[in-house]
PQR file with spaces between the fields and no chain letter, atoms N, CA, C, O and H, PARSE charges and radii, in Angstrom:
ATOM       1  N    UNK     1       0.828   -1.117   -0.034 -0.4000 1.5000
ATOM       2  CA   UNK     1      -0.034   -0.012    0.035 -0.0000 2.0000
ATOM       3  C    UNK     1       0.926    1.219    0.000  0.5500 1.7000
ATOM       4  O    UNK     1       1.924    1.289    0.717 -0.5500 1.4000
ATOM       5  N    UNK     2       0.554    2.166   -0.873 -0.4000 1.5000
ATOM       6  CA   UNK     2       1.353    3.343   -0.952 -0.0000 2.0000
ATOM       7  C    UNK     2       1.141    4.286    0.315  0.5500 1.7000
ATOM       8  O    UNK     2       0.105    4.242    0.979 -0.5500 1.4000
ATOM       9  H    UNK     2      -0.257    2.109   -1.455  0.4000 1.0000
ATOM      10  N    UNK     3       2.132    5.088    0.581 -0.4000 1.5000
ATOM      11  CA   UNK     3       2.077    5.977    1.750 -0.0000 2.0000
ATOM      12  C    UNK     3       0.988    6.944    1.534  0.5500 1.7000
ATOM      13  O    UNK     3       0.863    7.518    0.452 -0.5500 1.4000
ATOM      14  H    UNK     3       2.973    5.124    0.042  0.4000 1.0000
ATOM      15  N    UNK     4       0.154    7.155    2.583 -0.4000 1.5000
ATOM      16  CA   UNK     4      -0.903    8.147    2.534 -0.0000 2.0000
ATOM      17  C    UNK     4      -2.264    7.635    2.013  0.5500 1.7000
ATOM      18  O    UNK     4      -3.261    8.358    2.023 -0.5500 1.4000
ATOM      19  H    UNK     4       0.256    6.689    3.462  0.4000 1.0000
ATOM      20  N    UNK     5      -2.273    6.289    1.532 -0.4000 1.5000
ATOM      21  CA   UNK     5      -3.451    5.724    0.972 -0.0000 2.0000
ATOM      22  C    UNK     5      -4.276    4.906    1.972  0.5500 1.7000
ATOM      23  O    UNK     5      -5.422    4.538    1.715 -0.5500 1.4000
ATOM      24  H    UNK     5      -1.464    5.702    1.524  0.4000 1.0000
ATOM      25  N    UNK     6      -3.672    4.648    3.075 -0.4000 1.5000
ATOM      26  CA   UNK     6      -4.206    3.822    4.189 -0.0000 2.0000
ATOM      27  C    UNK     6      -5.117    4.629    4.977  0.5500 1.7000
ATOM      28  O    UNK     6      -5.217    5.845    4.811 -0.5500 1.4000
ATOM      29  H    UNK     6      -2.741    4.948    3.284  0.4000 1.0000
ATOM      30  N    UNK     7      -5.832    3.925    5.895 -0.4000 1.5000
ATOM      31  CA   UNK     7      -6.756    4.640    6.854 -0.0000 2.0000
ATOM      32  C    UNK     7      -5.958    5.360    7.861  0.5500 1.7000
ATOM      33  O    UNK     7      -4.805    5.042    8.154 -0.5500 1.4000
ATOM      34  H    UNK     7      -5.752    2.937    6.030  0.4000 1.0000
ATOM      35  N    UNK     8      -6.646    6.394    8.409 -0.4000 1.5000
ATOM      36  CA   UNK     8      -6.005    7.193    9.471 -0.0000 2.0000
ATOM      37  C    UNK     8      -5.475    8.489    8.998  0.5500 1.7000
ATOM      38  O    UNK     8      -5.269    8.615    7.791 -0.5500 1.4000
ATOM      39  H    UNK     8      -7.582    6.652    8.171  0.4000 1.0000
ATOM      40  N    UNK     9      -5.227    9.483    9.821 -0.4000 1.5000
ATOM      41  CA   UNK     9      -4.736   10.760    9.470 -0.0000 2.0000
ATOM      42  C    UNK     9      -3.263   10.655    9.093  0.5500 1.7000
ATOM      43  O    UNK     9      -2.509    9.795    9.548 -0.5500 1.4000
ATOM      44  H    UNK     9      -5.394    9.380   10.801  0.4000 1.0000
ATOM      45  N    UNK    10      -2.893   11.665    8.165 -0.4000 1.5000
ATOM      46  CA   UNK    10      -1.481   11.841    7.874 -0.0000 2.0000
ATOM      47  C    UNK    10      -0.828   12.616    8.946  0.5500 1.7000
ATOM      48  O    UNK    10      -1.402   13.570    9.471 -0.5500 1.4000
ATOM      49  H    UNK    10      -3.505   12.364    7.795  0.4000 1.0000
ATOM      50  N    UNK    11       0.393   12.224    9.296 -0.4000 1.5000
ATOM      51  CA   UNK    11       1.202   12.975   10.288 -0.0000 2.0000
ATOM      52  C    UNK    11       1.987   14.178    9.544  0.5500 1.7000
ATOM      53  O    UNK    11       2.622   14.026    8.500 -0.5500 1.4000
ATOM      54  H    UNK    11       0.860   11.450    8.870  0.4000 1.0000
ATOM      55  N    UNK    12       1.862   15.241   10.154 -0.4000 1.5000
ATOM      56  CA   UNK    12       2.621   16.430    9.644 -0.0000 2.0000
ATOM      57  C    UNK    12       4.080   16.363   10.207  0.5500 1.7000
ATOM      58  O    UNK    12       4.398   15.582   11.103 -0.5500 1.4000
ATOM      59  H    UNK    12       1.346   15.364   11.002  0.4000 1.0000
ATOM      60  N    UNK    13       4.927   17.227    9.623 -0.4000 1.5000
ATOM      61  CA   UNK    13       6.234   17.316   10.132 -0.0000 2.0000
ATOM      62  C    UNK    13       6.283   17.638   11.610  0.5500 1.7000
ATOM      63  O    UNK    13       7.131   17.112   12.330 -0.5500 1.4000
ATOM      64  H    UNK    13       4.668   17.862    8.895  0.4000 1.0000
ATOM      65  N    UNK    14       5.407   18.474   12.062 -0.4000 1.5000
ATOM      66  CA   UNK    14       5.331   18.834   13.469 -0.0000 2.0000
ATOM      67  C    UNK    14       4.991   17.714   14.313  0.5500 1.7000
ATOM      68  O    UNK    14       5.600   17.533   15.368 -0.5500 1.4000
ATOM      69  H    UNK    14       4.718   18.901   11.477  0.4000 1.0000
ATOM      70  N    UNK    15       4.021   16.913   13.911 -0.4000 1.5000
ATOM      71  CA   UNK    15       3.576   15.813   14.620 -0.0000 2.0000
ATOM      72  C    UNK    15       4.754   14.689   14.767  0.5500 1.7000
ATOM      73  O    UNK    15       4.967   14.093   15.824 -0.5500 1.4000
ATOM      74  H    UNK    15       3.526   17.060   13.055  0.4000 1.0000
ATOM      75  N    UNK    16       5.437   14.497   13.645 -0.4000 1.5000
ATOM      76  CA   UNK    16       6.517   13.638   13.658 -0.0000 2.0000
ATOM      77  C    UNK    16       7.625   14.066   14.638  0.5500 1.7000
ATOM      78  O    UNK    16       8.176   13.255   15.381 -0.5500 1.4000
ATOM      79  H    UNK    16       5.264   14.980   12.787  0.4000 1.0000
ATOM      80  N    UNK    17       7.935   15.421   14.604 -0.4000 1.5000
ATOM      81  CA   UNK    17       8.901   15.917   15.594 -0.0000 2.0000
ATOM      82  C    UNK    17       8.447   15.704   16.999  0.5500 1.7000
ATOM      83  O    UNK    17       9.266   15.365   17.852 -0.5500 1.4000
ATOM      84  H    UNK    17       7.487   16.080   13.999  0.4000 1.0000
ATOM      85  N    UNK    18       7.179   15.884   17.291 -0.4000 1.5000
ATOM      86  CA   UNK    18       6.689   15.714   18.709 -0.0000 2.0000
ATOM      87  C    UNK    18       6.755   14.228   19.066  0.5500 1.7000
ATOM      88  O    UNK    18       7.098   13.884   20.197 -0.5500 1.4000
ATOM      89  H    UNK    18       6.513   16.160   16.598  0.4000 1.0000
ATOM      90  N    UNK    19       6.422   13.318   18.090 -0.4000 1.5000
ATOM      91  CA   UNK    19       6.579   11.911   18.441 -0.0000 2.0000
ATOM      92  C    UNK    19       7.997   11.584   18.757  0.5500 1.7000
ATOM      93  O    UNK    19       8.263   10.742   19.615 -0.5500 1.4000
ATOM      94  H    UNK    19       6.143   13.597   17.171  0.4000 1.0000
ATOM      95  N    UNK    20       8.940   12.240   18.074 -0.4000 1.5000
ATOM      96  CA   UNK    20      10.338   11.933   18.325 -0.0000 2.0000
ATOM      97  C    UNK    20      10.776   12.463   19.684  0.5500 1.7000
ATOM      98  O    UNK    20      11.582   11.835   20.371 -0.5500 1.4000
ATOM      99  H    UNK    20       8.724   12.924   17.378  0.4000 1.0000
ATOM     100  N    UNK    21      10.231   13.649   20.080 -0.4000 1.5000
ATOM     101  CA   UNK    21      10.565   14.200   21.340 -0.0000 2.0000
ATOM     102  C    UNK    21      10.040   13.341   22.474  0.5500 1.7000
ATOM     103  O    UNK    21      10.739   13.128   23.465 -0.5500 1.4000
ATOM     104  H    UNK    21       9.577   14.159   19.522  0.4000 1.0000
ATOM     105  N    UNK    22       8.753   12.819   22.335 -0.4000 1.5000
ATOM     106  CA   UNK    22       8.153   12.000   23.289 -0.0000 2.0000
ATOM     107  C    UNK    22       8.944   10.733   23.450  0.5500 1.7000
ATOM     108  O    UNK    22       9.248   10.311   24.566 -0.5500 1.4000
ATOM     109  H    UNK    22       8.185   12.992   21.530  0.4000 1.0000
ATOM     110  N    UNK    23       9.277   10.125   22.332 -0.4000 1.5000
ATOM     111  CA   UNK    23       9.978    8.872   22.400 -0.0000 2.0000
ATOM     112  C    UNK    23      11.366    9.041   23.053  0.5500 1.7000
ATOM     113  O    UNK    23      11.795    8.173   23.812 -0.5500 1.4000
ATOM     114  H    UNK    23       9.030   10.467   21.425  0.4000 1.0000
ATOM     115  N    UNK    24      12.068   10.155   22.763 -0.4000 1.5000
ATOM     116  CA   UNK    24      13.393   10.398   23.437 -0.0000 2.0000
ATOM     117  C    UNK    24      13.224   10.568   24.858  0.5500 1.7000
ATOM     118  O    UNK    24      14.011   10.067   25.661 -0.5500 1.4000
ATOM     119  H    UNK    24      11.719   10.861   22.146  0.4000 1.0000
ATOM     120  N    UNK    25      12.134   11.319   25.227 -0.4000 1.5000
ATOM     121  CA   UNK    25      11.875   11.523   26.679 -0.0000 2.0000
ATOM     122  C    UNK    25      11.546   10.151   27.375  0.5500 1.7000
ATOM     123  O    UNK    25      11.976    9.898   28.500 -0.5500 1.4000
ATOM     124  H    UNK    25      11.495   11.726   24.574  0.4000 1.0000
ATOM     125  N    UNK    26      10.832    9.353   26.722 -0.4000 1.5000
ATOM     126  CA   UNK    26      10.468    8.058   27.333 -0.0000 2.0000
ATOM     127  C    UNK    26      11.793    7.229   27.541  0.5500 1.7000
ATOM     128  O    UNK    26      11.985    6.608   28.586 -0.5500 1.4000
ATOM     129  H    UNK    26      10.483    9.559   25.807  0.4000 1.0000
ATOM     130  N    UNK    27      12.642    7.245   26.569 -0.4000 1.5000
ATOM     131  CA   UNK    27      13.870    6.475   26.587 -0.0000 2.0000
ATOM     132  C    UNK    27      14.742    6.948   27.688  0.5500 1.7000
ATOM     133  O    UNK    27      15.390    6.136   28.348 -0.5500 1.4000
ATOM     134  H    UNK    27      12.486    7.749   25.720  0.4000 1.0000
ATOM     135  N    UNK    28      14.793    8.308   27.935 -0.4000 1.5000
ATOM     136  CA   UNK    28      15.554    8.882   28.909 -0.0000 2.0000
ATOM     137  C    UNK    28      15.027    8.568   30.299  0.5500 1.7000
ATOM     138  O    UNK    28      15.803    8.302   31.217 -0.5500 1.4000
ATOM     139  H    UNK    28      14.267    8.968   27.399  0.4000 1.0000
ATOM     140  N    UNK    29      13.813    8.596   30.443 -0.4000 1.5000
ATOM     141  CA   UNK    29      13.134    8.197   31.757 -0.0000 2.0000
ATOM     142  C    UNK    29      13.353    6.753   32.087  0.5500 1.7000
ATOM     143  O    UNK    29      13.626    6.393   33.231 -0.5500 1.4000
ATOM     144  H    UNK    29      13.183    8.812   29.698  0.4000 1.0000
ATOM     145  N    UNK    30      13.231    5.931   31.079 -0.4000 1.5000
ATOM     146  CA   UNK    30      13.523    4.455   31.304 -0.0000 2.0000
ATOM     147  C    UNK    30      15.021    4.207   31.737  0.5500 1.7000
ATOM     148  O    UNK    30      15.314    3.394   32.613 -0.5500 1.4000
ATOM     149  H    UNK    30      13.009    6.224   30.149  0.4000 1.0000
ATOM     150  N    UNK    31      15.913    4.943   31.080 -0.4000 1.5000
ATOM     151  CA   UNK    31      17.353    4.808   31.333 -0.0000 2.0000
ATOM     152  C    UNK    31      17.640    5.283   32.839  0.5500 1.7000
ATOM     153  O    UNK    31      18.393    4.635   33.566 -0.5500 1.4000
ATOM     154  H    UNK    31      15.675    5.604   30.368  0.4000 1.0000
ATOM     155  N    UNK    32      17.011    6.421   33.250 -0.4000 1.5000
ATOM     156  CA   UNK    32      17.230    6.809   34.612 -0.0000 2.0000
ATOM     157  C    UNK    32      16.660    5.807   35.639  0.5500 1.7000
ATOM     158  O    UNK    32      17.255    5.537   36.683 -0.5500 1.4000
ATOM     159  H    UNK    32      16.400    6.947   32.659  0.4000 1.0000
ATOM     160  N    UNK    33      15.500    5.284   35.293 -0.4000 1.5000
ATOM     161  CA   UNK    33      14.921    4.230   36.151 -0.0000 2.0000
ATOM     162  C    UNK    33      15.763    2.962   36.257  0.5500 1.7000
ATOM     163  O    UNK    33      15.909    2.357   37.319 -0.5500 1.4000
ATOM     164  H    UNK    33      15.016    5.504   34.446  0.4000 1.0000
ATOM     165  N    UNK    34      16.313    2.592   35.092 -0.4000 1.5000
ATOM     166  CA   UNK    34      17.165    1.384   34.999 -0.0000 2.0000
ATOM     167  C    UNK    34      18.435    1.662   35.915  0.5500 1.7000
ATOM     168  O    UNK    34      18.808    0.830   36.741 -0.5500 1.4000
ATOM     169  H    UNK    34      16.195    3.084   34.229  0.4000 1.0000
ATOM     170  N    UNK    35      19.067    2.859   35.725 -0.4000 1.5000
ATOM     171  CA   UNK    35      20.276    3.089   36.399 -0.0000 2.0000
ATOM     172  C    UNK    35      20.049    3.161   38.005  0.5500 1.7000
ATOM     173  O    UNK    35      20.886    2.709   38.786 -0.5500 1.4000
ATOM     174  H    UNK    35      18.764    3.535   35.054  0.4000 1.0000
ATOM     175  N    UNK    36      18.908    3.737   38.402 -0.4000 1.5000
ATOM     176  CA   UNK    36      18.617    3.773   39.795 -0.0000 2.0000
ATOM     177  C    UNK    36      18.309    2.403   40.349  0.5500 1.7000
ATOM     178  O    UNK    36      18.761    2.051   41.438 -0.5500 1.4000
ATOM     179  H    UNK    36      18.227    4.104   37.767  0.4000 1.0000
ATOM     180  N    UNK    37      17.577    1.665   39.640 -0.4000 1.5000
ATOM     181  CA   UNK    37      17.257    0.274   40.051 -0.0000 2.0000
ATOM     182  C    UNK    37      18.527   -0.587   40.099  0.5500 1.7000
ATOM     183  O    UNK    37      18.731   -1.322   41.065 -0.5500 1.4000
ATOM     184  H    UNK    37      17.209    1.951   38.755  0.4000 1.0000
ATOM     185  N    UNK    38      19.358   -0.506   39.097 -0.4000 1.5000
ATOM     186  CA   UNK    38      20.585   -1.308   39.045 -0.0000 2.0000
ATOM     187  C    UNK    38      21.457   -0.932   40.219  0.5500 1.7000
ATOM     188  O    UNK    38      22.015   -1.803   40.886 -0.5500 1.4000
ATOM     189  H    UNK    38      19.191    0.091   38.313  0.4000 1.0000
ATOM     190  N    UNK    39      21.579    0.347   40.475 -0.4000 1.5000
ATOM     191  CA   UNK    39      22.462    0.806   41.622 -0.0000 2.0000
ATOM     192  C    UNK    39      21.944    0.282   43.032  0.5500 1.7000
ATOM     193  O    UNK    39      22.716   -0.111   43.907 -0.5500 1.4000
ATOM     194  H    UNK    39      21.126    1.054   39.933  0.4000 1.0000
ATOM     195  N    UNK    40      20.675    0.312   43.155 -0.4000 1.5000
ATOM     196  CA   UNK    40      20.093   -0.184   44.391 -0.0000 2.0000
ATOM     197  C    UNK    40      20.209   -1.694   44.629  0.5500 1.7000
ATOM     198  O    UNK    40      20.506   -2.154   45.732 -0.5500 1.4000
ATOM     199  H    UNK    40      20.048    0.631   42.444  0.4000 1.0000
ATOM     200  N    UNK    41      19.967   -2.429   43.573 -0.4000 1.5000
ATOM     201  CA   UNK    41      20.075   -3.876   43.649 -0.0000 2.0000
ATOM     202  C    UNK    41      21.554   -4.285   43.814  0.5500 1.7000
ATOM     203  O    UNK    41      21.865   -5.200   44.576 -0.5500 1.4000
ATOM     204  H    UNK    41      19.726   -2.055   42.677  0.4000 1.0000
ATOM     205  N    UNK    42      22.468   -3.592   43.086 -0.4000 1.5000
ATOM     206  CA   UNK    42      23.889   -3.865   43.253 -0.0000 2.0000
ATOM     207  C    UNK    42      24.329   -3.619   44.646  0.5500 1.7000
ATOM     208  O    UNK    42      25.043   -4.456   45.199 -0.5500 1.4000
ATOM     209  H    UNK    42      22.215   -2.849   42.467  0.4000 1.0000
ATOM     210  N    UNK    43      23.953   -2.516   45.270 -0.4000 1.5000
ATOM     211  CA   UNK    43      24.318   -2.226   46.633 -0.0000 2.0000
ATOM     212  C    UNK    43      23.809   -3.217   47.582  0.5500 1.7000
ATOM     213  O    UNK    43      24.515   -3.634   48.500 -0.5500 1.4000
ATOM     214  H    UNK    43      23.372   -1.837   44.821  0.4000 1.0000
ATOM     215  N    UNK    44      22.481   -3.649   47.371 -0.4000 1.5000
ATOM     216  CA   UNK    44      21.953   -4.770   48.188 -0.0000 2.0000
ATOM     217  C    UNK    44      22.786   -6.025   48.078  0.5500 1.7000
ATOM     218  O    UNK    44      23.090   -6.685   49.071 -0.5500 1.4000
ATOM     219  H    UNK    44      21.907   -3.310   46.625  0.4000 1.0000
ATOM     220  N    UNK    45      23.145   -6.337   46.857 -0.4000 1.5000
ATOM     221  CA   UNK    45      23.893   -7.523   46.552 -0.0000 2.0000
ATOM     222  C    UNK    45      25.196   -7.480   47.310  0.5500 1.7000
ATOM     223  O    UNK    45      25.577   -8.458   47.954 -0.5500 1.4000
ATOM     224  H    UNK    45      22.897   -5.800   46.050  0.4000 1.0000
ATOM     225  N    UNK    46      25.896   -6.336   47.242 -0.4000 1.5000
ATOM     226  CA   UNK    46      27.123   -6.146   47.963 -0.0000 2.0000
ATOM     227  C    UNK    46      26.957   -6.413   49.485  0.5500 1.7000
ATOM     228  O    UNK    46      27.739   -7.130   50.110 -0.5500 1.4000
ATOM     229  H    UNK    46      25.587   -5.541   46.719  0.4000 1.0000
ATOM     230  N    UNK    47      25.925   -5.812   50.019 -0.4000 1.5000
ATOM     231  CA   UNK    47      25.665   -5.924   51.524 -0.0000 2.0000
ATOM     232  C    UNK    47      25.398   -7.400   51.862  0.5500 1.7000
ATOM     233  O    UNK    47      25.701   -7.826   52.976 -0.5500 1.4000
ATOM     234  H    UNK    47      25.289   -5.230   49.511  0.4000 1.0000
ATOM     235  N    UNK    48      24.810   -8.231   50.884 -0.4000 1.5000
ATOM     236  CA   UNK    48      24.449   -9.615   51.253 -0.0000 2.0000
ATOM     237  C    UNK    48      25.654  -10.475   50.866  0.5500 1.7000
ATOM     238  O    UNK    48      25.510  -11.697   50.894 -0.5500 1.4000
ATOM     239  H    UNK    48      24.564   -7.885   49.979  0.4000 1.0000
ATOM     240  N    UNK    49      26.770   -9.973   50.525 -0.4000 1.5000
ATOM     241  CA   UNK    49      28.009  -10.709   50.320 -0.0000 2.0000
ATOM     242  C    UNK    49      28.168  -11.493   48.995  0.5500 1.7000
ATOM     243  O    UNK    49      28.754  -12.574   48.931 -0.5500 1.4000
ATOM     244  H    UNK    49      26.887   -8.980   50.503  0.4000 1.0000
ATOM     245  N    UNK    50      27.587  -10.846   47.921 -0.4000 1.5000
ATOM     246  CA   UNK    50      27.724  -11.411   46.591 -0.0000 2.0000
ATOM     247  C    UNK    50      29.134  -11.109   45.976  0.5500 1.7000
ATOM     248  O    UNK    50      29.517  -11.705   44.969 -0.5500 1.4000
ATOM     249  H    UNK    50      27.112   -9.968   47.973  0.4000 1.0000
ATOM     250  N    UNK    51      29.831  -10.243   46.560 -0.4000 1.5000
ATOM     251  CA   UNK    51      31.132   -9.969   46.012 -0.0000 2.0000
ATOM     252  C    UNK    51      31.204   -9.363   44.594  0.5500 1.7000
ATOM     253  O    UNK    51      30.432   -8.472   44.239 -0.5500 1.4000
ATOM     254  H    UNK    51      29.521   -9.759   47.378  0.4000 1.0000
ATOM     255  N    UNK    52      32.170   -9.887   43.792 -0.4000 1.5000
ATOM     256  CA   UNK    52      32.269   -9.464   42.386 -0.0000 2.0000
ATOM     257  C    UNK    52      30.951   -9.736   41.556  0.5500 1.7000
ATOM     258  O    UNK    52      30.654   -9.002   40.613 -0.5500 1.4000
ATOM     259  H    UNK    52      32.796  -10.611   44.081  0.4000 1.0000
ATOM     260  N    UNK    53      30.198  -10.772   41.920 -0.4000 1.5000
ATOM     261  CA   UNK    53      29.079  -11.198   41.201 -0.0000 2.0000
ATOM     262  C    UNK    53      27.967  -10.131   41.377  0.5500 1.7000
ATOM     263  O    UNK    53      26.996  -10.167   40.621 -0.5500 1.4000
ATOM     264  H    UNK    53      30.440  -11.368   42.686  0.4000 1.0000
ATOM     265  N    UNK    54      28.064   -9.207   42.316 -0.4000 1.5000
ATOM     266  CA   UNK    54      27.116   -8.140   42.525 -0.0000 2.0000
ATOM     267  C    UNK    54      26.989   -7.177   41.356  0.5500 1.7000
ATOM     268  O    UNK    54      25.985   -6.481   41.208 -0.5500 1.4000
ATOM     269  H    UNK    54      28.853   -9.178   42.930  0.4000 1.0000
ATOM     270  N    UNK    55      28.039   -7.151   40.518 -0.4000 1.5000
ATOM     271  CA   UNK    55      28.088   -6.282   39.343 -0.0000 2.0000
ATOM     272  C    UNK    55      27.103   -6.796   38.243  0.5500 1.7000
ATOM     273  O    UNK    55      26.497   -5.970   37.560 -0.5500 1.4000
ATOM     274  H    UNK    55      28.855   -7.716   40.638  0.4000 1.0000
ATOM     275  N    UNK    56      26.932   -8.089   38.061 -0.4000 1.5000
ATOM     276  CA   UNK    56      25.968   -8.648   37.072 -0.0000 2.0000
ATOM     277  C    UNK    56      24.729   -9.117   37.660  0.5500 1.7000
ATOM     278  O    UNK    56      23.788   -9.387   36.914 -0.5500 1.4000
ATOM     279  H    UNK    56      27.424   -8.760   38.616  0.4000 1.0000
ATOM     280  N    UNK    57      24.615   -9.254   39.023 -0.4000 1.5000
ATOM     281  CA   UNK    57      23.448   -9.779   39.685 -0.0000 2.0000
ATOM     282  C    UNK    57      22.178   -8.952   39.261  0.5500 1.7000
ATOM     283  O    UNK    57      21.162   -9.558   38.919 -0.5500 1.4000
ATOM     284  H    UNK    57      25.379   -9.034   39.630  0.4000 1.0000
ATOM     285  N    UNK    58      22.216   -7.638   39.278 -0.4000 1.5000
ATOM     286  CA   UNK    58      20.958   -6.850   38.968 -0.0000 2.0000
ATOM     287  C    UNK    58      20.458   -7.139   37.613  0.5500 1.7000
ATOM     288  O    UNK    58      19.244   -7.051   37.427 -0.5500 1.4000
ATOM     289  H    UNK    58      23.040   -7.146   39.556  0.4000 1.0000
ATOM     290  N    UNK    59      21.257   -7.481   36.617 -0.4000 1.5000
ATOM     291  CA   UNK    59      20.865   -7.790   35.271 -0.0000 2.0000
ATOM     292  C    UNK    59      19.989   -9.053   35.225  0.5500 1.7000
ATOM     293  O    UNK    59      19.001   -9.163   34.499 -0.5500 1.4000
ATOM     294  H    UNK    59      22.243   -7.552   36.768  0.4000 1.0000
ATOM     295  N    UNK    60      20.465  -10.039   36.109 -0.4000 1.5000
ATOM     296  CA   UNK    60      19.665  -11.245   36.140 -0.0000 2.0000
ATOM     297  C    UNK    60      18.311  -11.072   36.757  0.5500 1.7000
ATOM     298  O    UNK    60      17.352  -11.773   36.436 -0.5500 1.4000
ATOM     299  H    UNK    60      21.267   -9.950   36.699  0.4000 1.0000
ATOM     300  N    UNK    61      18.262  -10.124   37.647 -0.4000 1.5000
ATOM     301  CA   UNK    61      16.920   -9.866   38.350 -0.0000 2.0000
ATOM     302  C    UNK    61      16.040   -9.153   37.375  0.5500 1.7000
ATOM     303  O    UNK    61      14.897   -8.828   37.697 -0.5500 1.4000
ATOM     304  H    UNK    61      19.042   -9.555   37.908  0.4000 1.0000
């Protein structure tokens, strides 16, 4: 099917830019959440005596 011939509205250049900004923001928020969670689980693993394994332990969780 050719572009613009399907159902639904066409996205303008502004709409596409806004979608890009929202996607970038979502990725940034997800990265911040991952970093915080990783650090907290790694610290807990260190406290529980996981040693060097504590660096990869959060990824398995």
